[in-house]
Backbone as ProteinMPNN parsed JSONL, in Angstrom:
{"seq_chain_A": "XXXXXXXXXXXXXXXXXXXXXXXXXXXXXXXXXXXXXXXXXXXXXXXXXXXXXXXXXXXXXXXXXXXXXXXXXXXXXXXXXXXXXXXXXXXXXXXXXXXXXXXXXXXXXXXXXXXXXXXXXXXXXXXXXXXXXXXXXXXXXXXXXXXXXXXXXXXXXXXXXXXXXXXXXXXXXXXXXXXXXXXXXXXXXXX", "coords_chain_A": {"N_chain_A": [[98.362, 135.439, 77.905], [98.149, 136.996, 75.631], [95.416, 137.667, 75.376], [95.036, 139.224, 77.65], [96.811, 141.318, 77.111], [95.587, 142.402, 74.85], [93.173, 143.337, 75.925], [94.108, 145.39, 77.473], [94.896, 147.286, 75.708], [94.251, 150.49, 74.362], [91.221, 151.694, 72.855], [91.754, 152.815, 70.328], [94.081, 151.554, 69.547], [93.491, 148.907, 69.279], [92.834, 147.929, 66.744], [95.32, 147.805, 65.553], [96.658, 146.035, 67.247], [95.225, 143.591, 67.183], [95.777, 141.995, 64.729], [98.472, 141.383, 65.262], [98.348, 139.908, 67.639], [96.799, 137.731, 66.743], [98.598, 136.614, 64.907], [100.672, 135.836, 66.661], [99.34, 133.882, 68.191], [98.792, 132.02, 66.16], [101.428, 131.238, 65.475], [102.138, 130.06, 67.902], [100.327, 127.91, 67.998], [101.362, 126.443, 65.855], [103.86, 125.678, 66.89], [102.995, 123.966, 68.95], [101.819, 121.918, 67.407], [104.082, 120.988, 66.012], [105.605, 120.031, 68.171], [103.944, 118.007, 69.116], [104.071, 116.297, 66.948], [106.602, 115.209, 67.145], [106.707, 113.697, 69.583], [108.4, 112.333, 71.272], [111.239, 112.459, 73.524], [112.287, 115.241, 73.177], [110.031, 116.532, 72.136], [108.138, 116.101, 74.165], [109.31, 117.564, 76.214], [109.088, 120.129, 75.172], [106.29, 120.427, 75.08], [105.69, 120.145, 77.797], [107.03, 122.382, 78.919], [105.606, 124.383, 77.601], [102.986, 123.996, 78.572], [103.296, 124.595, 81.266], [103.641, 127.317, 81.211], [101.387, 128.161, 79.982], [98.695, 130.3, 79.255], [96.463, 130.545, 77.76], [95.635, 128.332, 76.116], [93.066, 125.969, 76.089], [92.298, 123.448, 75.312], [93.937, 120.462, 74.589], [94.981, 118.221, 72.283], [96.416, 115.257, 72.109], [96.149, 112.823, 70.944], [96.979, 109.585, 69.741], [99.83, 109.912, 69.543], [102.076, 108.447, 70.116], [102.819, 108.434, 72.808], [104.454, 107.509, 75.735], [104.969, 106.15, 79.06], [106.959, 107.795, 80.311], [106.748, 110.24, 78.969], [104.1, 110.833, 79.52], [104.33, 111.256, 82.228], [105.811, 113.626, 82.234], [103.976, 115.37, 81.06], [101.976, 115.206, 82.988], [103.28, 116.395, 85.149], [103.408, 119.033, 84.275], [100.689, 119.587, 84.239], [100.1, 119.87, 86.899], [100.64, 122.502, 87.644], [99.245, 123.959, 85.807], [96.791, 126.339, 84.891], [94.676, 126.787, 83.131], [94.074, 124.831, 81.142], [91.49, 122.818, 80.126], [90.652, 120.544, 78.79], [92.038, 117.477, 77.945], [93.363, 115.291, 75.655], [94.494, 112.087, 75.353], [94.235, 109.796, 73.904], [94.788, 106.549, 72.518], [97.505, 106.118, 72.968], [100.319, 104.774, 74.737], [100.473, 104.85, 77.637], [100.256, 103.286, 79.886], [100.226, 101.733, 83.2], [102.1, 103.163, 84.759], [102.201, 105.717, 83.578], [99.515, 106.414, 83.952], [99.441, 106.516, 86.723], [101.026, 108.779, 87.188], [99.466, 110.738, 85.92], [97.251, 110.526, 87.574], [98.264, 111.524, 90.026], [98.611, 114.18, 89.284], [95.961, 114.905, 88.744], [94.926, 114.901, 91.281], [95.61, 117.34, 92.354], [95.135, 119.248, 90.413], [93.087, 121.9, 89.47], [91.444, 122.621, 87.315], [91.104, 120.998, 85.012], [88.607, 119.513, 83.169], [87.866, 117.508, 81.434], [89.082, 114.386, 80.455], [90.67, 112.196, 78.319], [91.604, 109.002, 78.218], [91.491, 106.796, 76.628], [92.281, 103.604, 75.274], [95.027, 102.992, 76.243], [96.545, 101.035, 77.445], [96.104, 100.702, 80.187], [95.901, 99.228, 83.31], [94.77, 97.571, 86.318], [96.35, 98.865, 88.416], [96.872, 101.449, 87.403], [94.248, 102.359, 87.066], [93.421, 102.339, 89.716], [95.044, 104.362, 90.791], [94.061, 106.597, 89.456], [91.465, 106.494, 90.427], [91.917, 107.031, 93.136], [92.761, 109.688, 92.954], [90.416, 110.859, 92.026], [88.836, 110.937, 94.27], [89.453, 113.273, 95.615], [89.346, 115.19, 93.69], [87.687, 117.966, 92.413], [86.692, 118.914, 89.989], [86.84, 117.49, 87.524], [84.723, 116.354, 85.045], [84.284, 114.566, 82.989], [85.506, 111.44, 82.044], [87.317, 109.244, 80.12], [87.978, 105.986, 79.913], [87.837, 103.944, 78.17], [88.469, 100.874, 76.478], [90.798, 99.824, 77.781], [92.503, 97.82, 80.172], [91.376, 97.531, 82.771], [89.939, 95.794, 84.364], [87.8, 94.001, 86.727], [88.57, 94.667, 89.341], [89.748, 97.176, 89.032], [87.475, 98.556, 88.195], [85.994, 98.38, 90.526], [87.555, 99.98, 92.25], [87.258, 102.477, 91.009], [84.478, 102.76, 91.267], [84.242, 102.974, 94.049], [85.508, 105.425, 94.409], [83.712, 107.076, 93.118], [81.633, 107.155, 94.87], [82.343, 109.082, 96.632], [83.142, 111.254, 95.08], [81.325, 113.78, 93.669], [81.218, 115.148, 91.335], [82.106, 114.143, 88.857], [80.515, 113.312, 85.932], [80.376, 111.784, 83.647], [81.619, 108.765, 82.692], [83.491, 106.495, 80.858], [83.756, 103.168, 80.516], [83.831, 101.065, 78.753], [84.846, 98.03, 77.098], [86.862, 96.836, 78.848], [87.554, 94.441, 80.049], [85.641, 93.641, 81.989], [83.981, 91.583, 82.615], [80.872, 89.788, 83.114], [77.518, 91.249, 83.196], [76.534, 91.12, 85.835], [78.85, 91.176, 87.42], [79.748, 93.745, 86.903], [77.661, 95.243, 87.956], [77.939, 94.517, 90.645], [80.445, 95.67, 91.189], [79.917, 98.399, 90.945], [77.898, 98.779, 92.807], [78.845, 97.94, 95.261]], "CA_chain_A": [[98.953, 136.757, 77.949], [97.698, 137.779, 74.493], [94.087, 138.214, 75.66], [95.233, 140.288, 78.633], [97.444, 142.437, 76.414], [94.596, 142.994, 73.967], [92.222, 144.066, 76.757], [94.754, 146.582, 78.009], [95.099, 148.272, 74.639], [93.169, 151.465, 74.25], [90.363, 151.366, 71.723], [92.324, 153.207, 69.036], [95.181, 150.668, 69.189], [93.018, 147.525, 69.133], [92.936, 147.544, 65.339], [96.719, 147.481, 65.286], [97.088, 144.913, 68.082], [94.513, 142.345, 66.858], [96.521, 141.129, 63.81], [99.705, 140.927, 65.91], [97.968, 138.846, 68.572], [96.39, 136.571, 65.932], [99.823, 136.031, 64.369], [101.373, 135.173, 67.765], [98.579, 132.666, 68.516], [99.012, 131.087, 65.06], [102.784, 130.691, 65.629], [102.111, 129.189, 69.075], [99.653, 126.681, 67.573], [102.289, 125.705, 65.014], [104.857, 125.073, 67.771], [102.352, 122.828, 69.632], [101.68, 120.839, 66.426], [105.411, 120.436, 65.774], [106.001, 119.27, 69.36], [103.132, 116.787, 69.15], [104.538, 115.422, 65.876], [107.812, 114.517, 67.604], [106.381, 113.655, 71.002], [109.455, 111.717, 72.064], [111.856, 113.272, 74.568], [112.334, 116.678, 72.922], [108.658, 117.005, 71.977], [107.505, 116.12, 75.49], [109.88, 118.688, 76.956], [108.491, 121.348, 74.62], [104.906, 120.489, 75.537], [105.708, 120.386, 79.24], [107.372, 123.782, 79.134], [104.5, 125.205, 77.124], [101.845, 123.873, 79.486], [103.599, 125.278, 82.524], [103.51, 128.763, 81.012], [100.167, 128.386, 79.224], [97.676, 131.191, 79.802], [95.398, 130.678, 76.78], [95.191, 127.055, 75.558], [92.127, 125.254, 76.956], [92.155, 122.08, 74.819], [95.156, 119.9, 74.018], [94.703, 116.92, 71.687], [97.638, 114.499, 71.852], [95.712, 111.481, 70.605], [97.787, 108.827, 68.789], [101.135, 110.576, 69.392], [103.136, 107.544, 70.588], [103.228, 108.839, 74.15], [104.703, 106.414, 76.669], [104.866, 106.524, 80.472], [107.82, 108.918, 80.695], [106.177, 111.47, 78.417], [102.88, 111.091, 80.295], [104.777, 111.82, 83.51], [106.195, 115.019, 81.98], [102.722, 116.103, 80.855], [101.323, 115.258, 84.302], [103.992, 117.396, 85.96], [102.967, 120.344, 83.803], [99.281, 119.752, 84.642], [100.038, 120.254, 88.315], [100.649, 123.946, 87.791], [98.469, 124.603, 84.756], [95.591, 126.996, 85.422], [93.642, 127.046, 82.132], [93.756, 123.696, 80.284], [90.299, 122.125, 80.619], [90.438, 119.294, 78.061], [93.274, 116.807, 77.53], [93.151, 114.041, 74.932], [95.675, 111.22, 75.239], [93.721, 108.544, 73.354], [95.571, 105.781, 71.573], [98.926, 106.113, 73.284], [100.639, 103.608, 75.568], [101.01, 105.384, 78.888], [100.275, 102.185, 80.842], [99.955, 102.013, 84.609], [103.005, 104.194, 85.276], [101.711, 107.005, 83.085], [98.236, 106.686, 84.617], [99.752, 106.915, 88.102], [101.485, 110.169, 87.128], [98.283, 111.553, 85.62], [96.437, 110.504, 88.792], [98.844, 112.471, 90.995], [98.313, 115.534, 88.806], [94.517, 115.131, 88.925], [94.651, 115.124, 92.704], [95.812, 118.746, 92.716], [94.736, 120.14, 89.33], [91.768, 122.45, 89.751], [90.754, 123.15, 86.139], [90.858, 120.013, 83.961], [87.247, 118.978, 83.287], [87.679, 116.364, 80.546], [90.317, 113.636, 80.247], [90.475, 111.013, 77.491], [92.698, 108.031, 78.331], [91.076, 105.6, 75.896], [93.282, 102.785, 74.574], [96.346, 103.35, 76.758], [97.157, 99.905, 78.149], [95.991, 100.928, 81.624], [95.373, 98.076, 84.038], [94.237, 97.858, 87.651], [97.147, 99.832, 89.189], [96.63, 102.779, 86.852], [92.862, 102.715, 87.389], [93.372, 102.613, 91.157], [95.664, 105.673, 91.009], [93.097, 107.594, 88.992], [90.358, 106.451, 91.387], [92.349, 107.739, 94.342], [92.753, 111.117, 92.641], [89.025, 111.302, 91.883], [88.235, 111.156, 95.591], [89.681, 114.645, 96.037], [89.227, 116.107, 92.559], [86.37, 118.58, 92.403], [86.375, 119.586, 88.73], [86.759, 116.605, 86.363], [83.342, 115.928, 84.804], [84.252, 113.509, 81.979], [86.695, 110.586, 82.037], [87.189, 108.146, 79.167], [88.933, 104.893, 80.11], [87.417, 102.925, 77.22], [89.467, 100.053, 75.794], [92.005, 99.555, 78.548], [92.338, 96.502, 80.804], [91.325, 97.811, 84.204], [89.357, 94.631, 85.034], [86.763, 94.203, 87.734], [89.148, 95.351, 90.507], [89.863, 98.588, 88.657], [86.114, 99.103, 88.212], [85.615, 98.531, 91.946], [88.264, 101.144, 92.782], [86.598, 103.655, 90.453], [83.145, 102.846, 91.882], [84.423, 103.493, 95.412], [85.819, 106.852, 94.281], [82.502, 107.796, 92.705], [80.762, 107.334, 96.043], [82.82, 110.303, 97.285], [83.205, 112.31, 94.07], [79.984, 114.138, 93.188], [81.388, 116.053, 90.199], [82.253, 113.369, 87.628], [79.186, 113.009, 85.393], [80.464, 110.883, 82.513], [82.793, 107.888, 82.712], [83.365, 105.45, 79.843], [84.555, 101.996, 80.897], [83.631, 99.977, 77.799], [85.995, 97.238, 76.639], [87.861, 96.838, 79.913], [87.616, 93.128, 80.701], [84.86, 93.755, 83.214], [83.175, 90.394, 82.859], [79.452, 89.878, 82.794], [76.757, 92.37, 83.755], [76.436, 90.984, 87.289], [80.099, 91.623, 88.02], [79.785, 95.198, 86.8], [76.687, 95.742, 88.944], [78.555, 94.347, 91.965], [81.529, 96.646, 91.336], [79.358, 99.724, 91.11], [77.032, 98.882, 93.983], [79.346, 97.674, 96.56]], "C_chain_A": [[98.426, 137.609, 76.821], [96.333, 138.396, 74.738], [94.183, 139.367, 76.648], [95.818, 141.518, 77.957], [96.434, 143.15, 75.526], [93.584, 143.816, 74.759], [92.804, 145.376, 77.25], [94.999, 147.648, 76.951], [93.941, 149.262, 74.642], [92.404, 151.176, 72.97], [90.99, 151.744, 70.39], [93.495, 152.32, 68.612], [94.744, 149.226, 68.988], [93.131, 147.048, 67.693], [94.356, 147.161, 64.957], [97.155, 146.224, 66.03], [96.469, 143.587, 67.653], [95.28, 141.465, 65.868], [97.819, 140.588, 64.43], [99.42, 139.779, 66.875], [97.585, 137.584, 67.804], [97.614, 135.863, 65.367], [100.581, 135.27, 65.455], [100.676, 133.878, 68.146], [98.8, 131.617, 67.434], [100.392, 130.436, 65.162], [102.852, 129.737, 66.809], [101.459, 127.86, 68.723], [100.576, 125.812, 66.731], [103.356, 125.006, 65.858], [104.275, 123.864, 68.499], [102.221, 121.648, 68.673], [103.026, 120.176, 66.159], [105.862, 119.571, 66.949], [105.23, 117.964, 69.43], [103.605, 115.791, 68.098], [105.789, 114.646, 66.28], [107.76, 114.358, 69.123], [107.428, 112.965, 71.859], [110.062, 112.701, 73.042], [111.811, 114.766, 74.338], [110.928, 117.258, 72.796], [107.937, 117.092, 73.31], [108.024, 117.28, 76.321], [109.286, 120.006, 76.477], [107.064, 121.516, 75.116], [104.845, 120.796, 77.025], [106.008, 121.845, 79.54], [106.256, 124.716, 78.706], [103.3, 125.162, 78.044], [102.079, 124.627, 80.786], [103.407, 126.787, 82.411], [102.213, 129.144, 80.309], [99.185, 129.299, 79.956], [96.455, 131.267, 78.904], [94.799, 129.325, 76.374], [94.288, 126.31, 76.537], [91.944, 123.802, 76.546], [93.458, 121.633, 74.188], [94.868, 118.474, 73.578], [96.026, 116.258, 71.324], [97.295, 113.034, 71.577], [96.639, 110.873, 69.558], [99.137, 109.49, 68.501], [102.286, 109.728, 69.922], [103.676, 107.94, 71.954], [103.361, 107.599, 75.03], [104.681, 106.986, 78.09], [105.716, 107.748, 80.822], [107.295, 110.245, 80.173], [104.892, 111.838, 79.16], [103.238, 111.709, 81.639], [105.168, 113.283, 83.346], [104.95, 115.886, 81.786], [101.996, 116.261, 82.188], [101.971, 116.313, 85.192], [103.561, 118.808, 85.56], [101.518, 120.62, 84.218], [99.148, 120.221, 86.084], [99.952, 121.762, 88.493], [99.81, 124.687, 86.77], [97.15, 125.129, 85.289], [94.473, 127.172, 84.404], [93.244, 125.853, 81.261], [92.588, 122.916, 80.867], [90.073, 120.769, 79.962], [91.78, 118.736, 77.601], [92.931, 115.481, 76.885], [94.448, 113.281, 74.779], [95.291, 109.855, 74.659], [94.734, 107.876, 72.423], [97.076, 105.869, 71.766], [99.208, 104.861, 74.118], [101.249, 104.079, 76.882], [101.074, 104.323, 79.972], [99.978, 102.628, 82.267], [100.834, 103.14, 85.151], [102.575, 105.589, 84.824], [100.402, 107.398, 83.754], [98.449, 107.109, 86.068], [100.194, 108.381, 88.139], [100.318, 111.116, 86.855], [97.389, 111.633, 86.854], [96.954, 111.49, 89.832], [98.557, 113.909, 90.591], [96.837, 115.872, 89.01], [94.168, 115.459, 90.371], [94.788, 116.595, 93.092], [95.405, 119.732, 91.63], [93.307, 120.605, 89.564], [91.022, 122.974, 88.544], [90.395, 122.114, 85.072], [89.486, 119.37, 84.16], [87.018, 117.737, 82.435], [89.027, 115.71, 80.254], [90.01, 112.366, 79.467], [91.73, 110.149, 77.556], [92.343, 106.723, 77.624], [92.266, 104.923, 75.229], [94.706, 103.157, 74.964], [97.013, 102.244, 77.561], [97.156, 100.096, 79.669], [95.325, 99.712, 82.25], [94.907, 98.526, 85.419], [95.019, 98.944, 88.391], [96.935, 101.262, 88.709], [95.223, 103.267, 87.181], [92.732, 103.074, 88.865], [93.969, 103.984, 91.476], [94.719, 106.795, 90.57], [91.91, 107.659, 89.949], [90.709, 107.214, 92.663], [92.315, 109.253, 94.123], [91.323, 111.663, 92.562], [88.361, 111.575, 93.229], [88.405, 112.592, 96.065], [89.519, 115.66, 94.924], [87.81, 116.648, 92.486], [85.983, 119.229, 91.095], [86.203, 118.659, 87.527], [85.336, 116.089, 86.206], [83.238, 114.796, 83.794], [85.586, 112.77, 81.96], [86.449, 109.412, 81.104], [88.325, 107.157, 79.404], [88.577, 103.705, 79.216], [88.628, 102.176, 76.65], [90.831, 100.033, 76.481], [91.805, 98.162, 79.149], [92.264, 96.654, 82.31], [90.737, 96.655, 84.999], [88.357, 95.014, 86.115], [87.321, 94.93, 88.964], [89.345, 96.842, 90.232], [88.502, 99.273, 88.673], [85.64, 99.309, 89.648], [86.28, 99.751, 92.57], [87.612, 102.432, 92.288], [85.208, 103.853, 91.065], [83.236, 103.412, 93.298], [84.715, 104.995, 95.375], [84.572, 107.655, 93.937], [81.505, 107.954, 93.845], [81.107, 108.619, 96.784], [82.752, 111.485, 96.319], [81.805, 112.561, 93.523], [80.037, 115.032, 91.952], [81.437, 115.292, 88.88], [80.883, 112.907, 87.144], [79.221, 111.967, 84.285], [81.757, 110.081, 82.618], [82.541, 106.751, 81.73], [84.322, 104.322, 80.209], [84.371, 100.823, 79.938], [84.951, 99.294, 77.441], [87.15, 97.264, 77.636], [87.933, 95.512, 80.662], [86.873, 93.139, 82.033], [83.968, 92.549, 83.478], [81.715, 90.61, 82.52], [78.766, 91.021, 83.541], [76.658, 92.314, 85.274], [77.686, 91.456, 87.996], [80.201, 93.142, 87.992], [78.843, 95.808, 87.833], [77.276, 95.635, 90.346], [79.654, 95.378, 92.211], [80.97, 98.038, 91.621], [78.552, 99.845, 92.394], [77.756, 98.616, 95.304], [80.68, 97.224, 96.831]], "O_chain_A": [[98.258, 138.816, 76.993], [96.104, 139.542, 74.349], [93.49, 140.374, 76.5], [95.369, 142.637, 78.204], [96.429, 144.379, 75.46], [93.177, 144.886, 74.308], [92.082, 146.358, 77.425], [95.283, 148.798, 77.285], [92.794, 148.895, 74.896], [92.909, 150.475, 72.092], [90.773, 151.044, 69.402], [93.872, 152.326, 67.44], [95.55, 148.397, 68.566], [93.483, 145.895, 67.444], [94.56, 146.28, 64.121], [97.937, 145.432, 65.502], [97.126, 142.551, 67.749], [95.431, 140.272, 66.133], [98.214, 139.457, 64.147], [100.163, 138.798, 66.921], [98.001, 136.486, 68.173], [97.66, 134.633, 65.351], [101.083, 134.175, 65.202], [101.341, 132.873, 68.399], [98.979, 130.44, 67.75], [100.525, 129.229, 64.963], [103.539, 128.717, 66.744], [101.964, 126.802, 69.096], [100.579, 124.589, 66.869], [103.717, 123.864, 65.573], [104.955, 122.85, 68.658], [102.475, 120.506, 69.058], [103.113, 118.951, 66.087], [106.434, 118.5, 66.749], [105.798, 116.925, 69.766], [103.552, 114.581, 68.319], [106.006, 113.534, 65.799], [108.644, 114.82, 69.845], [107.335, 113.017, 73.086], [109.427, 113.707, 73.358], [111.347, 115.504, 75.207], [110.661, 118.353, 73.292], [107.205, 118.05, 73.561], [107.262, 117.912, 77.052], [109.012, 120.897, 77.281], [106.667, 122.607, 75.524], [104.038, 121.616, 77.462], [105.308, 122.473, 80.334], [105.989, 125.721, 79.365], [102.66, 126.188, 78.274], [101.157, 125.227, 81.338], [103.056, 127.453, 83.384], [101.966, 130.325, 80.066], [98.885, 129.09, 81.131], [95.5, 131.972, 79.229], [93.578, 129.192, 76.297], [94.682, 126.045, 77.673], [91.48, 122.994, 77.351], [94.024, 122.337, 73.351], [94.549, 117.616, 74.402], [96.679, 116.645, 70.356], [98.05, 112.128, 71.93], [97.04, 111.544, 68.607], [99.536, 109.613, 67.343], [103.374, 110.255, 70.153], [104.869, 107.791, 72.219], [102.473, 106.747, 75.056], [104.404, 108.17, 78.285], [105.259, 108.636, 81.542], [107.387, 111.264, 80.858], [104.627, 113.016, 79.401], [102.529, 112.586, 82.132], [104.888, 114.098, 84.225], [104.884, 117.006, 82.293], [101.461, 117.33, 82.482], [101.279, 117.039, 85.906], [103.373, 119.672, 86.417], [101.164, 121.761, 84.515], [98.181, 120.896, 86.435], [99.266, 122.245, 89.394], [99.673, 125.908, 86.847], [96.467, 124.447, 86.052], [93.405, 127.665, 84.766], [92.155, 125.869, 80.688], [92.682, 122.406, 81.984], [89.371, 119.927, 80.521], [92.562, 119.43, 76.951], [92.279, 114.638, 77.5], [95.391, 113.763, 74.152], [95.975, 108.864, 74.914], [95.434, 108.535, 71.655], [97.835, 105.708, 70.811], [98.361, 103.969, 74.175], [102.392, 103.751, 77.202], [101.876, 104.446, 80.898], [99.536, 103.752, 82.505], [100.361, 103.98, 85.917], [102.59, 106.532, 85.615], [100.193, 108.565, 84.085], [97.724, 107.959, 86.584], [99.781, 109.134, 89.021], [100.201, 112.168, 87.484], [96.831, 112.691, 87.148], [96.171, 112.21, 90.451], [98.291, 114.759, 91.441], [96.5, 116.989, 89.402], [93.227, 116.205, 90.641], [94.157, 117.047, 94.047], [95.335, 120.933, 91.89], [92.419, 119.793, 89.826], [90.049, 123.709, 88.709], [89.463, 122.337, 84.298], [89.23, 118.756, 85.196], [86.074, 116.987, 82.683], [89.985, 116.376, 79.861], [89.19, 111.553, 79.894], [92.779, 110.511, 77.023], [92.846, 105.661, 77.991], [93.149, 105.589, 74.688], [95.497, 103.584, 74.123], [97.967, 102.51, 78.292], [98.1, 99.696, 80.35], [94.301, 99.233, 81.763], [94.679, 99.713, 85.654], [94.411, 99.861, 88.943], [96.829, 102.182, 89.519], [95.023, 104.431, 87.528], [92.013, 104.008, 89.219], [93.455, 104.694, 92.34], [94.602, 107.818, 91.246], [91.407, 108.741, 90.25], [89.885, 107.955, 93.198], [91.893, 110.005, 95.001], [91.058, 112.79, 92.981], [87.42, 112.365, 93.308], [87.584, 113.084, 96.839], [89.548, 116.865, 95.176], [86.845, 115.884, 92.495], [85.041, 120.022, 91.064], [85.483, 119.009, 86.592], [84.797, 115.46, 87.117], [82.209, 114.123, 83.737], [86.65, 113.382, 81.873], [85.483, 108.668, 81.277], [89.487, 107.453, 79.128], [88.986, 102.577, 79.493], [89.67, 102.771, 76.377], [91.871, 100.203, 75.844], [90.983, 97.4, 78.641], [92.996, 95.992, 83.045], [91.005, 96.539, 86.194], [88.109, 96.191, 86.374], [86.612, 95.733, 89.57], [89.128, 97.671, 91.115], [88.379, 100.419, 89.105], [84.966, 100.293, 89.95], [85.647, 100.48, 93.334], [87.432, 103.373, 93.061], [84.807, 104.982, 91.348], [82.408, 104.23, 93.699], [84.222, 105.747, 96.217], [84.399, 108.779, 94.408], [80.621, 108.809, 93.779], [80.264, 109.181, 97.484], [82.35, 112.584, 96.701], [81.175, 111.656, 92.977], [79.024, 115.611, 91.56], [80.87, 115.746, 87.885], [80.174, 112.196, 87.856], [78.205, 111.33, 84.008], [82.851, 110.646, 82.633], [81.488, 106.115, 81.772], [85.541, 104.499, 80.21], [84.722, 99.693, 80.279], [86.02, 99.904, 77.48], [88.266, 97.664, 77.305], [88.345, 95.49, 81.822], [87.396, 92.709, 83.061], [83.264, 92.517, 84.488], [81.366, 91.497, 81.742], [79.363, 91.668, 84.401], [76.694, 93.353, 85.934], [77.603, 92.071, 89.059], [80.682, 93.755, 88.945], [79.194, 96.779, 88.504], [77.132, 96.555, 91.15], [79.779, 95.9, 93.319], [81.508, 98.767, 92.455], [78.527, 100.912, 93.006], [77.29, 99.047, 96.359], [81.038, 97.015, 97.99]]}, "name": "protein", "num_of_chains": 1, "seq": "XXXXXXXXXXXXXXXXXXXXXXXXXXXXXXXXXXXXXXXXXXXXXXXXXXXXXXXXXXXXXXXXXXXXXXXXXXXXXXXXXXXXXXXXXXXXXXXXXXXXXXXXXXXXXXXXXXXXXXXXXXXXXXXXXXXXXXXXXXXXXXXXXXXXXXXXXXXXXXXXXXXXXXXXXXXXXXXXXXXXXXXXXXXXXXX"}
């Protein structure tokens, strides 16, 4: 809203409006940091409400914020309607399969998120399968980090099947996922 308001100002009022807009953005950033610091129930509700109304924020870094499945579900719900957030970092939380399933449902309908970091989130096969299912219809996500989870060979197979349909995802990180030897990985990706 602040960028739109600034564009609508006439040229002689831009000098007056710019500091006010900068101050509003700074206060908004502070609220996001405070919410991330207490990511439990109240913090997740604040972030969810903010994402649903977000018109400016394109990157949200919630790495190592003690997010669990219920908070991931709240964030996923907000992603469904968000129109501008392109990068979401959830590295080092514990969203598990249930949180990954919620994120997967959001990815299936979100049309703007291009980068998602789910590294080190205790995601196993079920969570990987939900994300794989979402990737089959998602036409915008270009980078997905699932490094250091436990998706196993079956999770890798589900993701490989999705990549046969999805022609947009360009970067996927599956390191440290209990994928077995190189031959098993080749089999998962090829067939």
